[in-house]
N, C-alpha and C positions, 0 to 999 in steps of 0.2 A: 077930337081927341087931343088932349093937352100933352105937350111934351114934358117929360120929366127930366129936370136938370140933374146931371150927374157930375159931381166934382171929380177931377182927376185924382188918382191915388198917388200920393207922394212916395218917394223912395223910402222915407222913414216909416211909412205905414205898410209898405209891401212886405209880405212874408219873406224871411231870409232863410235860405237853405245853405248850410255849411257842409262842404264835402271835404273829407280827408283824402286829397288827391293821391298822395303817396300810397296810402293803404288800398285805395281802389285800383291803382295801377299794379301793385304787388299781387292783389287778388286775381286780377285778370291774367297776368303773366303766369302765375302758378297754376291757375285753372287750365290755361291752354297747354302748359307743359306736361301736366300730370297724365293726360290721356295718351300722348305718344310714348311716354316713358313706360306706362302700363302695357301698351301694345307691344313694345320691344321685349318687355319681361315675359309676356305671354308667348311671344314668338320663340324666345329661348327655351321656354318650357316645352313647347311642341317639338323643337329640334331634339331636345334630350329624349323625349318620349319616342321619337321616331328612330332612335338608335344611334344618334350622334355620340361618338366615344368621348368620355371624359378626358380633359387635358388641362394643364395649367392655364392655357390661353382661355379656355372656356370658363374656368373658375374665375379668372380675372374679369372677364366680361360680365359674368353673373354678379360678382361683388360690386362692380362699378355701377351696374343698373340698380342694384338694391340701395347703394349709397345715394345715388341721384334721386331715386324715389323718396327716400327718407328725408333728404335735405329739402326737396321741394315742398313736402308736407310740413316740415318745420318752418320754412320761410312763409308758407301760406298762412300758418297760424300766427307767427310772430310779426310778420310785416303786413298781413292782409287786414281786411275790415273785421270789426268785432262789435256787436251790440251787447248791451248789458243783459238783455233777456236770454241770450244764447247760453247753453250749458255745455260743459265739457267734462267728461268723466275722468277720474283719477287714473283708471286703468288705461285709457287712451293716451294720457300724458306719459305715463310710465313706459308704455310700448313705443311711443314715438321717440322718446329719449334713448331707449335701448336700441332702436333701429339706427339712430344717428350716431350714438357714442359707444355702442356696445363693444366694438372691436378696435377703437382708436386709442390714441394716447391719453385722451381726456375722457374721464368718466363722469356721469352726473347721477347723484343720489337724490331722489325725490322723496322727502319725508312727510309732506302733508297727506293726511289719510282721507280727507273728504273730497267730494266732487267740487268743481269750481265753475265760475262763469268763464265765458270765452275771453272777456276782458282781463280777468285775473290770469288766465293762461297766457294771453298775449304779453302782458307785462313781465311775467316770470320768465318766459322764454327769451324776451328781449334782454333781460338781465343776464341770463345764462350766456347769450351770445356776446354780451359785453365782457363777461368774466373769462370767456374762452380765449380771448386774445391776450390775456395776461399769462397764459400757460404755454409758452413756446416749446417747452420740452415735455409737456404733458402734466397731468395732475388730476385732481378731483374737484368737482363743484358740488356743493351741498345746498339744497333748497329747503328752507323751513318756513312754516307759517303758524302763528299762534295768535288767535283773536285779532285777525286782520293785520297783524304785524308780520310783514314778509322780510326774511333775511336770507341772503345768499352769500356763501363764502367760496372762494377758490383757493386751493392749496397746491403748492408745487415746489420742487427743488429750486426752480428759477422763476422769478416773477418779473414780468415786463409791464411796468406801470408808466404810461406816458402822461405826464401832467397836463399837457395841452389837450389831449383827447378826453381825459376824465374831467377836465374843467367844464365840459359840456353838461355833465350831470351835477357837478358840485356848485355851479353858479349859473347865472343867466347869460354867461358868455356864449357866443355862437361863432367860434372860429371855423376856418376852413378845415374840413376833415376829408380823409381818403374814403373811397367807396367802401372799403373793408370795415369802416367804423360808422356806417350809417345807423347802426342799431343804437348808438349813443344818442343821436339826435331824436330818433323815433321814441325811445324810452322817455327821454326828458319831456317831449311834447305830449306824449300820452299821459304822463303823470301830471303835467301842468293842467290838462283838461279836467282831471279829477280833483285838482286842488291838493295833490300829494307832493311832498317834498322828499327827494331821495337824499340819503346820507351815505357817503362812501368813505372808505378808509383802506389803508394798506400797510403792510410790514414787509420784511425781507422774504417772508414765506407765505403770505396770504393777502387776499384782497376781498373786501366785503361791500355789499350793497344792501341798504335797508330802506323800507318805506312802509307807511301805514295807509290802508285804503278805507 
């Protein structure tokens, strides 16, 4: 039996697998957190059903659990992994935003009427999180989309616009950011992977983000 010579596979010929490590990590953390938060919520419901009297303290606990649940679901979609083939319904997006912002100082108005891909949802929610930091006293964020042209505006009595932070979206600069601003990095990197260029602007009462997919 003759030996068959096999040439070694070079690094250039080997298949390359690219992982979005940050998104994988976010998905793992949110996945592991959502179950215990849900269990706490179920436990509170059982306590109420067993006759635990209503009180301001109980209401505060229930509100805190609901807020934590909503924020983890928001972070899972905005920071987690997303493939182009995955779908996300408009109804689910609207409910998620209502759960997160329905009772706070910042409200979000979602105007697109069609369902969307999970990638589109991820980008839009990252943009919402970017705009949220510009409204320290509260305000409204409006999300619009027409023919793949996404446009989001934040309106408020006071606008906080940090040039160094927003430079992450406006240019290829990558300065050091605080953990509270990680969404700016993630949005820019996600748009870069799609070949999309964000356009940002601001005035004394509004901030906007636009991009085309």
